[in-house]
C-alpha positions in Angstrom: 50.6 2.8 54.4 52.1 6.2 53.9 48.7 7.7 53.2 47.2 6.3 56.5 49.8 8.2 58.5 48.6 11.6 57.2 45.3 11.8 59.2 47.2 10.9 62.4 49.6 13.8 62.1 46.8 16.1 60.9 44.6 15.5 64.0 47.6 15.7 66.3 48.6 19.0 64.9 45.0 20.2 65.2 44.9 19.3 68.9 48.1 21.1 69.6 46.9 24.2 67.9 43.6 24.2 69.8 45.5 23.8 73.1 47.8 26.7 72.2 45.0 29.0 71.3 43.0 28.1 74.4 46.0 28.8 76.8 46.9 32.0 75.0 43.3 33.2 75.2 43.4 33.0 79.0 46.6 35.2 79.2 45.0 38.1 77.3 42.9 40.5 79.4 39.5 41.4 78.1 39.6 44.7 76.2 37.0 46.8 74.3 38.3 48.8 71.4 37.5 51.9 69.5 38.9 52.7 66.1 39.9 56.1 64.9 40.0 55.2 61.3 37.9 53.1 59.0 40.6 52.4 56.5 40.9 49.0 54.8 42.6 46.7 57.3 43.2 43.9 54.8 46.8 42.8 54.6 47.7 45.0 57.6 50.6 44.7 60.0 49.9 45.1 63.8 52.3 47.1 66.0 51.2 47.0 69.7 52.2 49.6 72.2 51.3 50.1 75.9 50.7 53.1 78.1 51.1 52.0 81.8 49.9 55.4 83.1 46.3 55.1 82.0 46.1 51.3 81.5 45.5 51.6 77.7 47.1 49.8 74.8 47.3 51.0 71.2 47.6 49.0 68.1 48.9 50.7 65.0 47.9 48.9 61.8 49.8 49.9 58.7 47.9 49.0 55.6 50.1 47.3 53.0 47.9 48.6 50.3 48.2 52.2 51.4 51.3 53.0 53.4 50.0 56.4 54.3 46.9 55.1 55.9 47.5 54.4 59.6 44.7 53.0 61.8 45.0 53.3 65.6 42.9 51.1 67.8 42.7 51.9 71.6 42.1 49.0 73.9 40.5 49.6 77.2 40.4 46.9 79.9 37.0 45.5 80.7 36.2 46.7 84.2 34.0 43.7 84.9 37.0 41.4 84.4 39.2 43.2 87.0 39.4 41.6 90.4 39.8 44.3 93.1 39.3 42.0 96.1 42.3 42.1 98.6 43.9 39.0 99.9 42.7 37.7 103.2 46.0 38.5 104.9 45.7 42.2 103.9 42.1 42.3 105.1 43.2 40.9 108.5 45.7 43.7 108.8 43.2 46.4 107.9 40.6 44.9 110.2 43.0 45.3 113.2 43.1 49.1 112.7 40.3 51.4 114.0 37.9 52.7 111.4 38.9 55.9 109.7 36.2 57.9 111.4 37.3 56.6 114.8 40.9 57.6 114.0 39.8 61.1 113.1 37.9 61.3 116.4 41.1 60.3 118.3 43.1 62.9 116.4 40.5 65.6 117.2 40.5 64.7 120.9 44.2 65.3 121.0 43.8 68.7 119.5 42.2 71.7 121.2 40.3 74.5 119.6 43.5 76.4 118.9 44.8 73.5 116.8 47.6 72.8 119.3 48.4 69.4 120.7 47.1 68.7 124.2 50.0 67.6 126.3 50.1 66.2 129.9 48.7 68.7 132.3 51.1 70.6 134.5 49.3 70.2 137.8 51.8 72.3 139.7 51.0 75.4 137.5 54.7 76.2 137.9 56.9 77.6 135.1 60.4 76.9 136.6 61.2 80.6 137.1 59.7 80.9 140.6 61.8 81.1 143.7 61.5 77.7 145.4 62.8 76.5 148.8 62.5 73.0 150.2 63.2 72.3 153.9 63.1 68.7 155.2 64.0 67.0 158.4 65.3 63.4 158.4 66.5 60.6 160.6 68.6 57.5 160.2 67.0 54.4 158.6 66.9 51.2 160.6 67.8 49.3 157.5 69.7 50.4 154.4 72.9 52.1 153.6 74.7 54.3 156.1 74.3 57.3 153.7 70.5 56.9 153.4 68.0 58.7 155.7 64.3 58.6 156.2 62.2 61.8 155.8 60.8 62.2 159.3 58.0 64.6 158.6 56.3 66.5 155.9 58.8 68.7 154.1 58.1 72.5 153.8 57.8 73.7 150.2 57.8 77.5 149.6 57.0 78.9 146.2 57.7 82.7 146.1 57.6 82.7 149.9 54.2 81.0 149.9 53.6 77.5 151.3 52.6 75.0 148.7 49.5 73.1 149.7 50.0 69.4 149.2 49.7 66.0 150.8 52.9 64.1 151.8 52.4 60.5 150.8 55.0 59.1 153.2 56.0 56.4 150.7 58.5 53.7 151.8 60.7 54.6 148.9 61.0 58.3 150.0 64.5 59.0 151.3 67.4 61.4 151.6 70.9 60.4 150.6 73.9 62.3 152.0 77.6 61.6 151.3 80.7 63.4 150.3 79.7 63.0 146.6 75.9 63.3 146.6 73.1 65.0 148.4 69.7 64.1 147.1 66.0 63.8 148.1 63.2 61.8 146.7 59.6 62.1 147.9 56.0 61.4 146.6 53.6 64.2 147.0 50.0 65.0 145.9 48.8 68.5 145.4 45.5 69.5 147.0 44.1 70.6 143.7 45.3 67.6 141.8 42.8 65.7 139.5 45.1 62.7 139.1 45.4 59.7 141.3 49.1 59.5 140.7 51.6 61.2 143.0 54.1 63.8 141.9 57.8 63.5 142.4 59.7 66.0 144.6 63.5 65.6 143.9 66.7 67.3 144.8 70.1 66.6 143.3 73.4 68.2 144.1 77.1 67.4 144.4 78.7 68.8 147.6 81.9 70.7 147.2 82.4 71.6 150.8 82.1 69.2 153.7 82.7 70.7 157.2 83.0 69.0 160.5 81.4 71.2 163.2 82.5 71.5 166.8 79.5 69.5 168.1 80.5 66.5 165.8 77.9 67.2 163.1 78.8 67.5 159.4 77.6 70.1 157.0 77.5 69.5 153.2 77.3 72.4 150.9 77.4 72.5 147.1 78.4 75.1 144.5 75.3 75.5 142.3 75.6 74.5 138.7 73.1 74.0 135.9 73.0 70.2 136.5 72.2 70.6 140.2 68.5 71.2 140.4 65.2 70.9 142.3 62.2 69.3 140.7 58.5 69.4 141.6 56.2 67.3 139.5 58.5 67.4 136.4 59.1 71.2 136.6 62.8 71.7 137.1 64.5 74.6 138.9 68.2 74.7 138.0 71.3 75.9 139.9 69.9 75.2 143.3 72.0 75.6 146.4 71.7 72.7 148.9 72.9 72.6 152.5 72.5 69.4 154.6 73.6 69.0 158.2 73.9 65.5 159.8 74.0 65.3 163.6 75.7 62.6 165.7 72.4 61.0 166.6 71.6 60.4 162.9 69.1 63.2 162.5 69.5 66.2 160.4 68.1 68.9 158.2 68.2 69.7 154.5 67.6 73.1 152.9 67.6 73.5 149.1 66.7 76.7 147.2 67.2 78.3 143.8 67.3 81.7 145.3 70.8 83.3 144.6 
């Protein structure tokens, strides 16, 4: 009975060994090797080492018969066994971006021949150093705050004593605000030489420091120009503007703002 148990354990051990070898073989990448020495490899010990920079591995085999004989075997991964396919999730992300050639075209379109970025065009052709004066008439608004007034006609804009050619859009949001703390103007304009369908902004901002009641009942608001008080035309800012606004008893008035000292 004891002898009948030996084949059972023998076959069981054989199956386990086969399974171990099969699993282990799947974990080892495919390599091709080249040997730098043809020494006798019998009774040799194997010492593996890895180089992560160039994806190579080396095996140093020290012969027991001759301790001075070292054999180095370089293993190179089998290119055919390497899977370079990207996951579907990464491919979806890459597919959402424009092709590289298209991205280069976009970059080139943003750069002119002088290799400088093309920014939004300054349609006013102003530098911010010109002498600018804005004169506007206004009247009370039927609805709104008591300090808000409607621009009654096209404002006059002088640039270096020359009238600026533009179209007054007469937008419902255009208004002048006058109080003891603030004098401001906001209007939408479009230059005659404009190539854009969007209007430009004409803005005035100042803080009055002197409010005078005149003999006829009108009030005059005058500021002391500072760097934060300015006049703006289409994004071009003219700092330290002097603004004078007069409001008459009937709700009409005039506003004069200039950066001329």
